[in-house]
All heavy atoms as a GROMACS GRO file, in nm:
protein
  636
    1MET      N    1  34.355   9.743   2.868
    1MET     CA    2  34.263   9.833   2.800
    1MET      C    3  34.298   9.976   2.839
    1MET      O    4  34.309  10.007   2.955
    1MET     CB    5  34.120   9.805   2.842
    1MET     CG    6  34.062   9.681   2.782
    1MET     SD    7  33.891   9.659   2.832
    1MET     CE    8  33.914   9.592   2.994
    2GLU      N    9  34.308  10.056   2.741
    2GLU     CA   10  34.343  10.195   2.765
    2GLU      C   11  34.231  10.284   2.714
    2GLU      O   12  34.181  10.267   2.604
    2GLU     CB   13  34.473  10.227   2.690
    2GLU     CG   14  34.516  10.370   2.706
    2GLU     CD   15  34.645  10.395   2.633
    2GLU    OE1   16  34.740  10.318   2.652
    2GLU    OE2   17  34.649  10.491   2.554
    3ALA      N   18  34.188  10.378   2.797
    3ALA     CA   19  34.087  10.474   2.753
    3ALA      C   20  34.154  10.573   2.660
    3ALA      O   21  34.265  10.619   2.684
    3ALA     CB   22  34.027  10.546   2.873
    4ARG      N   23  34.088  10.607   2.554
    4ARG     CA   24  34.143  10.702   2.458
    4ARG      C   25  34.058  10.827   2.456
    4ARG      O   26  33.937  10.821   2.471
    4ARG     CB   27  34.143  10.639   2.318
    4ARG     CG   28  34.222  10.511   2.314
    4ARG     CD   29  34.211  10.446   2.181
    4ARG     NE   30  34.272  10.315   2.188
    4ARG     CZ   31  34.295  10.241   2.082
    4ARG    NH1   32  34.264  10.282   1.963
    4ARG    NH2   33  34.350  10.124   2.095
    5THR      N   34  34.122  10.940   2.435
    5THR     CA   35  34.047  11.065   2.435
    5THR      C   36  33.968  11.082   2.306
    5THR      O   37  33.861  11.138   2.306
    5THR     CB   38  34.139  11.186   2.455
    5THR    OG1   39  34.243  11.182   2.358
    5THR    CG2   40  34.197  11.187   2.594
    6GLN      N   41  34.022  11.033   2.194
    6GLN     CA   42  33.952  11.039   2.067
    6GLN      C   43  33.958  10.900   2.002
    6GLN      O   44  34.041  10.875   1.915
    6GLN     CB   45  34.014  11.143   1.975
    6GLN     CG   46  33.999  11.283   2.026
    6GLN     CD   47  34.058  11.384   1.930
    6GLN    OE1   48  34.124  11.351   1.833
    6GLN    NE2   49  34.033  11.509   1.956
    7PRO      N   50  33.870  10.810   2.046
    7PRO     CA   51  33.878  10.673   1.997
    7PRO      C   52  33.837  10.662   1.851
    7PRO      O   53  33.750  10.735   1.804
    7PRO     CB   54  33.780  10.598   2.086
    7PRO     CG   55  33.685  10.701   2.134
    7PRO     CD   56  33.763  10.830   2.140
    8GLY      N   57  33.903  10.574   1.781
    8GLY     CA   58  33.866  10.543   1.644
    8GLY      C   59  33.756  10.439   1.642
    8GLY      O   60  33.711  10.394   1.747
    9PRO      N   61  33.713  10.399   1.524
    9PRO     CA   62  33.608  10.298   1.512
    9PRO      C   63  33.651  10.168   1.581
    9PRO      O   64  33.760  10.119   1.560
    9PRO     CB   65  33.594  10.278   1.361
    9PRO     CG   66  33.659  10.396   1.299
    9PRO     CD   67  33.762  10.446   1.396
   10GLY      N   68  33.565  10.114   1.664
   10GLY     CA   69  33.592   9.990   1.732
   10GLY      C   70  33.685  10.001   1.852
   10GLY      O   71  33.718   9.902   1.914
   11ALA      N   72  33.729  10.121   1.887
   11ALA     CA   73  33.820  10.139   1.999
   11ALA      C   74  33.742  10.143   2.130
   11ALA      O   75  33.634  10.199   2.137
   11ALA     CB   76  33.900  10.267   1.982
   12PHE      N   77  33.801  10.086   2.233
   12PHE     CA   78  33.742  10.089   2.366
   12PHE      C   79  33.748  10.231   2.421
   12PHE      O   80  33.851  10.296   2.415
   12PHE     CB   81  33.818   9.993   2.458
   12PHE     CG   82  33.768   9.993   2.599
   12PHE    CD1   83  33.646   9.936   2.630
   12PHE    CD2   84  33.842  10.050   2.700
   12PHE    CE1   85  33.600   9.934   2.760
   12PHE    CE2   86  33.797  10.050   2.831
   12PHE     CZ   87  33.676   9.991   2.860
   13ASP      N   88  33.637  10.277   2.475
   13ASP     CA   89  33.629  10.414   2.527
   13ASP      C   90  33.560  10.410   2.663
   13ASP      O   91  33.441  10.382   2.672
   13ASP     CB   92  33.551  10.501   2.428
   13ASP     CG   93  33.541  10.647   2.470
   13ASP    OD1   94  33.598  10.684   2.574
   13ASP    OD2   95  33.477  10.723   2.397
   14LEU      N   96  33.636  10.436   2.769
   14LEU     CA   97  33.580  10.434   2.904
   14LEU      C   98  33.466  10.533   2.922
   14LEU      O   99  33.375  10.509   3.000
   14LEU     CB  100  33.691  10.463   3.006
   14LEU     CG  101  33.774  10.345   3.052
   14LEU    CD1  102  33.884  10.390   3.146
   14LEU    CD2  103  33.689  10.238   3.117
   15SER      N  104  33.470  10.646   2.851
   15SER     CA  105  33.363  10.744   2.868
   15SER      C  106  33.230  10.688   2.820
   15SER      O  107  33.126  10.717   2.878
   15SER     CB  108  33.397  10.876   2.798
   15SER     OG  109  33.403  10.859   2.658
   16LEU      N  110  33.231  10.606   2.715
   16LEU     CA  111  33.106  10.542   2.669
   16LEU      C  112  33.055  10.443   2.772
   16LEU      O  113  32.934  10.434   2.796
   16LEU     CB  114  33.129  10.470   2.536
   16LEU     CG  115  33.148  10.557   2.413
   16LEU    CD1  116  33.172  10.469   2.290
   16LEU    CD2  117  33.027  10.646   2.391
   17LEU      N  118  33.147  10.369   2.833
   17LEU     CA  119  33.108  10.275   2.938
   17LEU      C  120  33.046  10.350   3.055
   17LEU      O  121  32.940  10.312   3.105
   17LEU     CB  122  33.229  10.194   2.983
   17LEU     CG  123  33.206  10.094   3.096
   17LEU    CD1  124  33.098   9.993   3.062
   17LEU    CD2  125  33.336  10.024   3.130
   18LEU      N  126  33.107  10.459   3.097
   18LEU     CA  127  33.054  10.539   3.207
   18LEU      C  128  32.916  10.595   3.172
   18LEU      O  129  32.823  10.587   3.253
   18LEU     CB  130  33.150  10.653   3.241
   18LEU     CG  131  33.102  10.750   3.351
   18LEU    CD1  132  33.076  10.676   3.481
   18LEU    CD2  133  33.203  10.862   3.368
   19GLN      N  134  32.900  10.650   3.054
   19GLN     CA  135  32.770  10.704   3.012
   19GLN      C  136  32.662  10.596   3.012
   19GLN      O  137  32.549  10.619   3.056
   19GLN     CB  138  32.780  10.768   2.874
   19GLN     CG  139  32.860  10.895   2.870
   19GLN     CD  140  32.888  10.941   2.728
   19GLN    OE1  141  32.827  10.895   2.632
   19GLN    NE2  142  32.985  11.030   2.713
   20ALA      N  143  32.697  10.478   2.964
   20ALA     CA  144  32.601  10.368   2.959
   20ALA      C  145  32.563  10.323   3.100
   20ALA      O  146  32.444  10.300   3.128
   20ALA     CB  147  32.659  10.252   2.879
   21LEU      N  148  32.660  10.313   3.189
   21LEU     CA  149  32.632  10.274   3.327
   21LEU      C  150  32.544  10.378   3.397
   21LEU      O  151  32.452  10.343   3.472
   21LEU     CB  152  32.762  10.255   3.404
   21LEU     CG  153  32.839  10.128   3.373
   21LEU    CD1  154  32.979  10.134   3.434
   21LEU    CD2  155  32.765  10.005   3.420
   22GLN      N  156  32.570  10.506   3.373
   22GLN     CA  157  32.489  10.611   3.434
   22GLN      C  158  32.346  10.608   3.381
   22GLN      O  159  32.251  10.626   3.458
   22GLN     CB  160  32.553  10.747   3.410
   22GLN     CG  161  32.680  10.767   3.489
   22GLN     CD  162  32.756  10.893   3.451
   22GLN    OE1  163  32.750  10.941   3.338
   22GLN    NE2  164  32.830  10.949   3.546
   23ALA      N  165  32.329  10.583   3.252
   23ALA     CA  166  32.194  10.572   3.195
   23ALA      C  167  32.120  10.453   3.256
   23ALA      O  168  32.002  10.462   3.291
   23ALA     CB  169  32.203  10.559   3.043
   24TYR      N  170  32.190  10.341   3.268
   24TYR     CA  171  32.132  10.221   3.328
   24TYR      C  172  32.088  10.249   3.472
   24TYR      O  173  31.978  10.211   3.512
   24TYR     CB  174  32.236  10.109   3.323
   24TYR     CG  175  32.196   9.979   3.385
   24TYR    CD1  176  32.073   9.920   3.359
   24TYR    CD2  177  32.283   9.911   3.470
   24TYR    CE1  178  32.038   9.798   3.416
   24TYR    CE2  179  32.249   9.790   3.526
   24TYR     CZ  180  32.126   9.734   3.499
   24TYR     OH  181  32.092   9.614   3.555
   25ARG      N  182  32.172  10.319   3.548
   25ARG     CA  183  32.139  10.354   3.686
   25ARG      C  184  32.012  10.439   3.692
   25ARG      O  185  31.933  10.428   3.786
   25ARG     CB  186  32.256  10.426   3.750
   25ARG     CG  187  32.231  10.460   3.898
   25ARG     CD  188  32.345  10.533   3.961
   25ARG     NE  189  32.365  10.660   3.892
   25ARG     CZ  190  32.477  10.730   3.895
   25ARG    NH1  191  32.581  10.685   3.961
   25ARG    NH2  192  32.487  10.844   3.832
   26ARG      N  193  31.992  10.525   3.591
   26ARG     CA  194  31.872  10.610   3.587
   26ARG      C  195  31.749  10.534   3.538
   26ARG      O  196  31.640  10.590   3.534
   26ARG     CB  197  31.895  10.729   3.493
   26ARG     CG  198  31.991  10.833   3.544
   26ARG     CD  199  31.990  10.958   3.455
   26ARG     NE  200  32.008  10.929   3.315
   26ARG     CZ  201  32.125  10.924   3.252
   26ARG    NH1  202  32.237  10.944   3.318
   26ARG    NH2  203  32.131  10.898   3.122
   27GLY      N  204  31.767  10.410   3.497
   27GLY     CA  205  31.654  10.330   3.450
   27GLY      C  206  31.635  10.333   3.300
   27GLY      O  207  31.533  10.288   3.249
   28ASP      N  208  31.733  10.386   3.228
   28ASP     CA  209  31.727  10.388   3.082
   28ASP      C  210  31.787  10.258   3.030
   28ASP      O  211  31.908  10.241   3.028
   28ASP     CB  212  31.805  10.508   3.027
   28ASP     CG  213  31.804  10.514   2.875
   28ASP    OD1  214  31.747  10.424   2.810
   28ASP    OD2  215  31.862  10.610   2.822
   29PHE      N  216  31.700  10.165   2.990
   29PHE     CA  217  31.746  10.034   2.944
   29PHE      C  218  31.765  10.031   2.792
   29PHE      O  219  31.791   9.925   2.736
   29PHE     CB  220  31.650   9.925   2.988
   29PHE     CG  221  31.625   9.924   3.136
   29PHE    CD1  222  31.498   9.922   3.187
   29PHE    CD2  223  31.731   9.925   3.226
   29PHE    CE1  224  31.474   9.921   3.323
   29PHE    CE2  225  31.710   9.925   3.363
   29PHE     CZ  226  31.580   9.922   3.411
   30SER      N  227  31.754  10.144   2.727
   30SER     CA  228  31.768  10.148   2.581
   30SER      C  229  31.914  10.169   2.538
   30SER      O  230  31.948  10.147   2.423
   30SER     CB  231  31.682  10.260   2.521
   30SER     OG  232  31.730  10.387   2.563
   31VAL      N  233  31.999  10.212   2.631
   31VAL     CA  234  32.139  10.240   2.598
   31VAL      C  235  32.212  10.108   2.568
   31VAL      O  236  32.181  10.005   2.626
   31VAL     CB  237  32.207  10.317   2.713
   31VAL    CG1  238  32.220  10.233   2.837
   31VAL    CG2  239  32.342  10.369   2.670
   32ARG      N  240  32.304  10.112   2.474
   32ARG     CA  241  32.384   9.994   2.441
   32ARG      C  242  32.530  10.037   2.420
   32ARG      O  243  32.557  10.147   2.374
   32ARG     CB  244  32.335   9.927   2.312
   32ARG     CG  245  32.195   9.867   2.321
   32ARG     CD  246  32.190   9.751   2.417
   32ARG     NE  247  32.061   9.689   2.423
   32ARG     CZ  248  31.964   9.720   2.508
   32ARG    NH1  249  31.981   9.819   2.593
   32ARG    NH2  250  31.850   9.656   2.507
   33LEU      N  251  32.620   9.946   2.451
   33LEU     CA  252  32.761   9.966   2.422
   33LEU      C  253  32.789   9.914   2.282
   33LEU      O  254  32.719   9.825   2.233
   33LEU     CB  255  32.848   9.894   2.525
   33LEU     CG  256  32.843   9.952   2.666
   33LEU    CD1  257  32.922   9.865   2.763
   33LEU    CD2  258  32.896  10.094   2.668
   34PRO      N  259  32.892   9.967   2.216
   34PRO     CA  260  32.921   9.928   2.078
   34PRO      C  261  32.955   9.779   2.064
   34PRO      O  262  33.032   9.724   2.142
   34PRO     CB  263  33.044  10.013   2.042
   34PRO     CG  264  33.047  10.124   2.140
   34PRO     CD  265  32.983  10.072   2.264
   35ALA      N  266  32.897   9.718   1.963
   35ALA     CA  267  32.926   9.578   1.933
   35ALA      C  268  33.059   9.565   1.859
   35ALA      O  269  33.106   9.454   1.834
   35ALA     CB  270  32.813   9.519   1.849
   36THR      N  271  33.120   9.677   1.827
   36THR     CA  272  33.246   9.676   1.751
   36THR      C  273  33.369   9.663   1.839
   36THR      O  274  33.478   9.644   1.787
   36THR     CB  275  33.258   9.805   1.668
   36THR    OG1  276  33.249   9.919   1.755
   36THR    CG2  277  33.150   9.812   1.562
   37TRP      N  278  33.352   9.676   1.971
   37TRP     CA  279  33.466   9.661   2.059
   37TRP      C  280  33.517   9.518   2.049
   37TRP      O  281  33.440   9.424   2.035
   37TRP     CB  282  33.429   9.693   2.203
   37TRP     CG  283  33.410   9.840   2.231
   37TRP    CD1  284  33.436   9.943   2.147
   37TRP    CD2  285  33.360   9.897   2.350
   37TRP    NE1  286  33.406  10.063   2.208
   37TRP    CE2  287  33.359  10.037   2.333
   37TRP    CE3  288  33.315   9.845   2.470
   37TRP    CZ2  289  33.316  10.124   2.432
   37TRP    CZ3  290  33.272   9.931   2.569
   37TRP    CH2  291  33.273  10.070   2.550
   38GLU      N  292  33.646   9.501   2.062
   38GLU     CA  293  33.707   9.370   2.047
   38GLU      C  294  33.769   9.323   2.179
   38GLU      O  295  33.789   9.402   2.271
   38GLU     CB  296  33.815   9.376   1.939
   38GLU     CG  297  33.758   9.410   1.802
   38GLU     CD  298  33.865   9.422   1.695
   38GLU    OE1  299  33.985   9.407   1.727
   38GLU    OE2  300  33.828   9.447   1.580
   39GLY      N  301  33.799   9.195   2.187
   39GLY     CA  302  33.866   9.138   2.303
   39GLY      C  303  33.781   9.146   2.428
   39GLY      O  304  33.659   9.130   2.423
   40VAL      N  305  33.848   9.173   2.540
   40VAL     CA  306  33.779   9.181   2.668
   40VAL      C  307  33.675   9.293   2.666
   40VAL      O  308  33.564   9.277   2.717
   40VAL     CB  309  33.880   9.202   2.784
   40VAL    CG1  310  33.809   9.226   2.916
   40VAL    CG2  311  33.973   9.081   2.796
   41ALA      N  312  33.708   9.406   2.606
   41ALA     CA  313  33.612   9.517   2.596
   41ALA      C  314  33.487   9.473   2.522
   41ALA      O  315  33.375   9.510   2.559
   41ALA     CB  316  33.676   9.637   2.528
   42GLY      N  317  33.504   9.394   2.417
   42GLY     CA  318  33.389   9.343   2.342
   42GLY      C  319  33.303   9.251   2.426
   42GLY      O  320  33.180   9.254   2.418
   43ARG      N  321  33.366   9.170   2.508
   43ARG     CA  322  33.291   9.079   2.596
   43ARG      C  323  33.218   9.159   2.703
   43ARG      O  324  33.105   9.125   2.740
   43ARG     CB  325  33.386   8.978   2.662
   43ARG     CG  326  33.468   8.896   2.565
   43ARG     CD  327  33.435   8.752   2.544
   43ARG     NE  328  33.361   8.681   2.641
   43ARG     CZ  329  33.410   8.587   2.721
   43ARG    NH1  330  33.538   8.556   2.716
   43ARG    NH2  331  33.331   8.523   2.804
   44ILE      N  332  33.281   9.266   2.753
   44ILE     CA  333  33.214   9.354   2.850
   44ILE      C  334  33.092   9.417   2.786
   44ILE      O  335  32.983   9.418   2.844
   44ILE     CB  336  33.312   9.462   2.902
   44ILE    CG1  337  33.418   9.399   2.992
   44ILE    CG2  338  33.236   9.574   2.975
   44ILE    CD1  339  33.532   9.492   3.028
   45ALA      N  340  33.107   9.469   2.664
   45ALA     CA  341  32.996   9.533   2.594
   45ALA      C  342  32.883   9.433   2.570
   45ALA      O  343  32.765   9.465   2.593
   45ALA     CB  344  33.044   9.592   2.461
   46GLU      N  345  32.918   9.314   2.526
   46GLU     CA  346  32.817   9.211   2.499
   46GLU      C  347  32.741   9.174   2.627
   46GLU      O  348  32.617   9.167   2.628
   46GLU     CB  349  32.884   9.088   2.440
   46GLU     CG  350  32.790   8.975   2.407
   46GLU     CD  351  32.863   8.853   2.353
   46GLU    OE1  352  32.985   8.859   2.329
   46GLU    OE2  353  32.795   8.751   2.334
   47THR      N  354  32.814   9.153   2.735
   47THR     CA  355  32.752   9.117   2.862
   47THR      C  356  32.665   9.230   2.915
   47THR      O  357  32.553   9.208   2.963
   47THR     CB  358  32.860   9.080   2.966
   47THR    OG1  359  32.938   8.971   2.913
   47THR    CG2  360  32.799   9.039   3.098
   48PHE      N  361  32.714   9.353   2.905
   48PHE     CA  362  32.638   9.469   2.950
   48PHE      C  363  32.507   9.480   2.871
   48PHE      O  364  32.400   9.496   2.928
   48PHE     CB  365  32.721   9.596   2.932
   48PHE     CG  366  32.651   9.722   2.972
   48PHE    CD1  367  32.649   9.763   3.105
   48PHE    CD2  368  32.586   9.802   2.878
   48PHE    CE1  369  32.583   9.879   3.143
   48PHE    CE2  370  32.521   9.918   2.915
   48PHE     CZ  371  32.520   9.957   3.048
   49ASN      N  372  32.517   9.469   2.739
   49ASN     CA  373  32.398   9.481   2.654
   49ASN      C  374  32.297   9.371   2.684
   49ASN      O  375  32.176   9.396   2.691
   49ASN     CB  376  32.438   9.480   2.507
   49ASN     CG  377  32.518   9.602   2.468
   49ASN    OD1  378  32.515   9.704   2.536
   49ASN    ND2  379  32.591   9.591   2.359
   50GLU      N  380  32.344   9.248   2.704
   50GLU     CA  381  32.254   9.138   2.737
   50GLU      C  382  32.188   9.160   2.873
   50GLU      O  383  32.070   9.130   2.890
   50GLU     CB  384  32.331   9.005   2.737
   50GLU     CG  385  32.372   8.960   2.598
   50GLU     CD  386  32.466   8.841   2.600
   50GLU    OE1  387  32.511   8.799   2.710
   50GLU    OE2  388  32.498   8.790   2.490
   51THR      N  389  32.264   9.213   2.968
   51THR     CA  390  32.210   9.240   3.102
   51THR      C  391  32.100   9.345   3.094
   51THR      O  392  31.995   9.330   3.158
   51THR     CB  393  32.323   9.288   3.196
   51THR    OG1  394  32.421   9.185   3.205
   51THR    CG2  395  32.270   9.320   3.334
   52LEU      N  396  32.121   9.449   3.015
   52LEU     CA  397  32.018   9.551   3.000
   52LEU      C  398  31.892   9.495   2.933
   52LEU      O  399  31.780   9.528   2.973
   52LEU     CB  400  32.070   9.671   2.921
   52LEU     CG  401  32.113   9.787   3.007
   52LEU    CD1  402  32.248   9.761   3.069
   52LEU    CD2  403  32.113   9.914   2.930
   53GLU      N  404  31.910   9.412   2.832
   53GLU     CA  405  31.794   9.351   2.766
   53GLU      C  406  31.714   9.266   2.864
   53GLU      O  407  31.590   9.272   2.865
   53GLU     CB  408  31.841   9.267   2.647
   53GLU     CG  409  31.893   9.350   2.532
   53GLU     CD  410  31.962   9.266   2.424
   53GLU    OE1  411  31.950   9.142   2.426
   53GLU    OE2  412  32.029   9.327   2.339
   54GLU      N  413  31.783   9.188   2.944
   54GLU     CA  414  31.716   9.104   3.043
   54GLU      C  415  31.647   9.188   3.150
   54GLU      O  416  31.533   9.162   3.188
   54GLU     CB  417  31.816   9.008   3.107
   54GLU     CG  418  31.756   8.912   3.207
   54GLU     CD  419  31.666   8.808   3.145
   54GLU    OE1  420  31.664   8.794   3.021
   54GLU    OE2  421  31.595   8.739   3.221
   55THR      N  422  31.714   9.292   3.198
   55THR     CA  423  31.654   9.381   3.298
   55THR      C  424  31.530   9.450   3.242
   55THR      O  425  31.428   9.462   3.309
   55THR     CB  426  31.756   9.486   3.345
   55THR    OG1  427  31.870   9.417   3.399
   55THR    CG2  428  31.698   9.578   3.450
   56ASP      N  429  31.537   9.492   3.117
   56ASP     CA  430  31.423   9.556   3.052
   56ASP      C  431  31.306   9.459   3.042
   56ASP      O  432  31.192   9.493   3.072
   56ASP     CB  433  31.463   9.607   2.913
   56ASP     CG  434  31.354   9.687   2.846
   56ASP    OD1  435  31.282   9.762   2.916
   56ASP    OD2  436  31.339   9.674   2.723
   57ARG      N  437  31.334   9.335   3.003
   57ARG     CA  438  31.229   9.234   2.992
   57ARG      C  439  31.164   9.207   3.128
   57ARG      O  440  31.042   9.205   3.140
   57ARG     CB  441  31.284   9.104   2.934
   57ARG     CG  442  31.176   8.999   2.907
   57ARG     CD  443  31.234   8.863   2.877
   57ARG     NE  444  31.309   8.808   2.989
   57ARG     CZ  445  31.255   8.756   3.099
   57ARG    NH1  446  31.124   8.755   3.115
   57ARG    NH2  447  31.331   8.706   3.195
   58ILE      N  448  31.247   9.190   3.231
   58ILE     CA  449  31.194   9.163   3.365
   58ILE      C  450  31.111   9.282   3.414
   58ILE      O  451  31.003   9.264   3.472
   58ILE     CB  452  31.309   9.132   3.462
   58ILE    CG1  453  31.370   8.996   3.428
   58ILE    CG2  454  31.262   9.135   3.608
   58ILE    CD1  455  31.500   8.967   3.501
   59THR      N  456  31.159   9.404   3.390
   59THR     CA  457  31.087   9.524   3.431
   59THR      C  458  30.949   9.530   3.365
   59THR      O  459  30.849   9.561   3.430
   59THR     CB  460  31.169   9.650   3.399
   59THR    OG1  461  31.293   9.642   3.469
   59THR    CG2  462  31.095   9.777   3.440
   60ARG      N  463  30.945   9.502   3.234
   60ARG     CA  464  30.816   9.503   3.164
   60ARG      C  465  30.723   9.395   3.218
   60ARG      O  466  30.604   9.420   3.236
   60ARG     CB  467  30.837   9.487   3.014
   60ARG     CG  468  30.889   9.615   2.949
   60ARG     CD  469  30.902   9.604   2.798
   60ARG     NE  470  31.029   9.536   2.769
   60ARG     CZ  471  31.041   9.424   2.698
   60ARG    NH1  472  30.936   9.369   2.643
   60ARG    NH2  473  31.159   9.367   2.679
   61ASP      N  474  30.777   9.276   3.248
   61ASP     CA  475  30.695   9.168   3.303
   61ASP      C  476  30.639   9.205   3.440
   61ASP      O  477  30.521   9.184   3.467
   61ASP     CB  478  30.776   9.038   3.314
   61ASP     CG  479  30.799   8.970   3.181
   61ASP    OD1  480  30.735   9.010   3.080
   61ASP    OD2  481  30.882   8.877   3.177
   62VAL      N  482  30.723   9.259   3.527
   62VAL     CA  483  30.679   9.297   3.661
   62VAL      C  484  30.573   9.407   3.653
   62VAL      O  485  30.472   9.404   3.724
   62VAL     CB  486  30.799   9.341   3.748
   62VAL    CG1  487  30.753   9.409   3.877
   62VAL    CG2  488  30.888   9.222   3.779
   63THR      N  489  30.594   9.503   3.564
   63THR     CA  490  30.495   9.610   3.546
   63THR      C  491  30.362   9.554   3.498
   63THR      O  492  30.256   9.591   3.550
   63THR     CB  493  30.548   9.715   3.446
   63THR    OG1  494  30.670   9.769   3.497
   63THR    CG2  495  30.448   9.826   3.423
   64ARG      N  496  30.367   9.463   3.402
   64ARG     CA  497  30.245   9.403   3.348
   64ARG      C  498  30.171   9.323   3.455
   64ARG      O  499  30.050   9.335   3.472
   64ARG     CB  500  30.278   9.314   3.228
   64ARG     CG  501  30.157   9.254   3.162
   64ARG     CD  502  30.192   9.167   3.042
   64ARG     NE  503  30.310   9.084   3.060
   64ARG     CZ  504  30.312   8.971   3.131
   64ARG    NH1  505  30.203   8.931   3.194
   64ARG    NH2  506  30.423   8.901   3.140
   65VAL      N  507  30.245   9.242   3.531
   65VAL     CA  508  30.182   9.162   3.637
   65VAL      C  509  30.127   9.253   3.746
   65VAL      O  510  30.017   9.232   3.796
   65VAL     CB  511  30.284   9.060   3.694
   65VAL    CG1  512  30.229   8.994   3.819
   65VAL    CG2  513  30.317   8.955   3.588
   66GLY      N  514  30.203   9.357   3.783
   66GLY     CA  515  30.155   9.452   3.883
   66GLY      C  516  30.026   9.518   3.839
   66GLY      O  517  29.935   9.538   3.920
   67HIS      N  518  30.017   9.550   3.711
   67HIS     CA  519  29.894   9.609   3.657
   67HIS      C  520  29.778   9.510   3.670
   67HIS      O  521  29.669   9.546   3.713
   67HIS     CB  522  29.915   9.649   3.512
   67HIS     CG  523  29.789   9.691   3.442
   67HIS    ND1  524  29.730   9.814   3.465
   67HIS    CD2  525  29.711   9.627   3.353
   67HIS    CE1  526  29.621   9.823   3.392
   67HIS    NE2  527  29.607   9.711   3.323
   68ALA      N  528  29.803   9.386   3.633
   68ALA     CA  529  29.698   9.284   3.639
   68ALA      C  530  29.649   9.264   3.782
   68ALA      O  531  29.528   9.251   3.807
   68ALA     CB  532  29.749   9.152   3.582
   69VAL      N  533  29.740   9.265   3.877
   69VAL     CA  534  29.702   9.242   4.017
   69VAL      C  535  29.633   9.364   4.077
   69VAL      O  536  29.528   9.352   4.139
   69VAL     CB  537  29.827   9.203   4.101
   69VAL    CG1  538  29.794   9.201   4.248
   69VAL    CG2  539  29.881   9.069   4.055
   70SER      N  540  29.688   9.482   4.056
   70SER     CA  541  29.632   9.600   4.121
   70SER      C  542  29.504   9.650   4.058
   70SER      O  543  29.414   9.693   4.127
   70SER     CB  544  29.735   9.712   4.125
   70SER     OG  545  29.760   9.760   3.994
   71ARG      N  546  29.495   9.645   3.928
   71ARG     CA  547  29.377   9.701   3.861
   71ARG      C  548  29.271   9.597   3.831
   71ARG      O  549  29.152   9.627   3.834
   71ARG     CB  550  29.420   9.769   3.731
   71ARG     CG  551  29.509   9.888   3.759
   71ARG     CD  552  29.475  10.004   3.671
   71ARG     NE  553  29.553  10.120   3.713
   71ARG     CZ  554  29.644  10.179   3.640
   71ARG    NH1  555  29.669  10.137   3.519
   71ARG    NH2  556  29.708  10.284   3.686
   72GLU      N  557  29.314   9.477   3.804
   72GLU     CA  558  29.218   9.373   3.766
   72GLU      C  559  29.194   9.274   3.878
   72GLU      O  560  29.100   9.194   3.870
   72GLU     CB  561  29.269   9.300   3.641
   72GLU     CG  562  29.287   9.393   3.522
   72GLU     CD  563  29.362   9.326   3.407
   72GLU    OE1  564  29.373   9.202   3.407
   72GLU    OE2  565  29.409   9.399   3.318
   73GLY      N  566  29.277   9.276   3.981
   73GLY     CA  567  29.262   9.183   4.092
   73GLY      C  568  29.279   9.038   4.046
   73GLY      O  569  29.222   8.947   4.104
   74ASN      N  570  29.359   9.019   3.944
   74ASN     CA  571  29.373   8.886   3.884
   74ASN      C  572  29.512   8.830   3.910
   74ASN      O  573  29.607   8.866   3.843
   74ASN     CB  574  29.347   8.896   3.733
   74ASN     CG  575  29.346   8.762   3.666
   74ASN    OD1  576  29.369   8.660   3.730
   74ASN    ND2  577  29.323   8.762   3.537
   75LEU      N  578  29.522   8.739   4.007
   75LEU     CA  579  29.649   8.677   4.037
   75LEU      C  580  29.676   8.557   3.948
   75LEU      O  581  29.787   8.506   3.943
   75LEU     CB  582  29.654   8.632   4.184
   75LEU     CG  583  29.662   8.742   4.286
   75LEU    CD1  584  29.649   8.684   4.426
   75LEU    CD2  585  29.792   8.817   4.273
   76ARG      N  586  29.577   8.508   3.877
   76ARG     CA  587  29.592   8.387   3.798
   76ARG      C  588  29.619   8.415   3.651
   76ARG      O  589  29.620   8.325   3.569
   76ARG     CB  590  29.468   8.300   3.810
   76ARG     CG  591  29.445   8.253   3.952
   76ARG     CD  592  29.318   8.171   3.960
   76ARG     NE  593  29.284   8.147   4.098
   76ARG     CZ  594  29.314   8.035   4.161
   76ARG    NH1  595  29.378   7.940   4.101
   76ARG    NH2  596  29.280   8.021   4.287
   77ARG      N  597  29.643   8.536   3.615
   77ARG     CA  598  29.671   8.573   3.476
   77ARG      C  599  29.799   8.504   3.429
   77ARG      O  600  29.896   8.496   3.502
   77ARG     CB  601  29.686   8.724   3.463
   77ARG     CG  602  29.710   8.768   3.321
   77ARG     CD  603  29.712   8.917   3.314
   77ARG     NE  604  29.742   8.958   3.179
   77ARG     CZ  605  29.753   9.080   3.139
   77ARG    NH1  606  29.733   9.178   3.225
   77ARG    NH2  607  29.780   9.109   3.016
   78ASN      N  608  29.799   8.459   3.306
   78ASN     CA  609  29.915   8.392   3.249
   78ASN      C  610  30.028   8.494   3.237
   78ASN      O  611  30.018   8.589   3.162
   78ASN     CB  612  29.879   8.333   3.112
   78ASN     CG  613  29.993   8.258   3.050
   78ASN    OD1  614  30.105   8.261   3.099
   78ASN    ND2  615  29.963   8.190   2.942
   79CYS      N  616  30.139   8.471   3.306
   79CYS     CA  617  30.250   8.565   3.308
   79CYS      C  618  30.324   8.571   3.176
   79CYS      O  619  30.398   8.664   3.150
   79CYS     CB  620  30.349   8.532   3.419
   79CYS     SG  621  30.278   8.564   3.582
   80SER      N  622  30.309   8.475   3.089
   80SER     CA  623  30.379   8.478   2.960
   80SER      C  624  30.297   8.547   2.852
   80SER      O  625  30.345   8.565   2.742
   80SER     CB  626  30.416   8.336   2.917
   80SER     OG  627  30.298   8.260   2.896
   81ALA      N  628  30.176   8.585   2.883
   81ALA     CA  629  30.092   8.654   2.785
   81ALA      C  630  30.139   8.797   2.768
   81ALA      O  631  30.185   8.859   2.861
   81ALA     CB  632  29.946   8.652   2.828
   82GLY      N  633  30.128   8.851   2.648
   82GLY     CA  634  30.176   8.986   2.622
   82GLY      C  635  30.078   9.090   2.635
   82GLY      O  636  29.980   9.120   2.662
   0.00000   0.00000   0.00000
């Protein structure tokens, strides 16, 4: 995989990967890598995007449960409820 300074459509671009990783580190789970990347780069993008989706889901669940416990004092609340 070679980083390109001016990537065309579907081209792997290390700067996009770096930007996405930095956003993730800051807690921005909305960032996604292009689904147009092919080969190993495409698998990296797919795995990264899935990881962010899962992290976002877990973060929302923990926040919701934390709210239920701290504000409502309810440890028995159904964790799958929205």
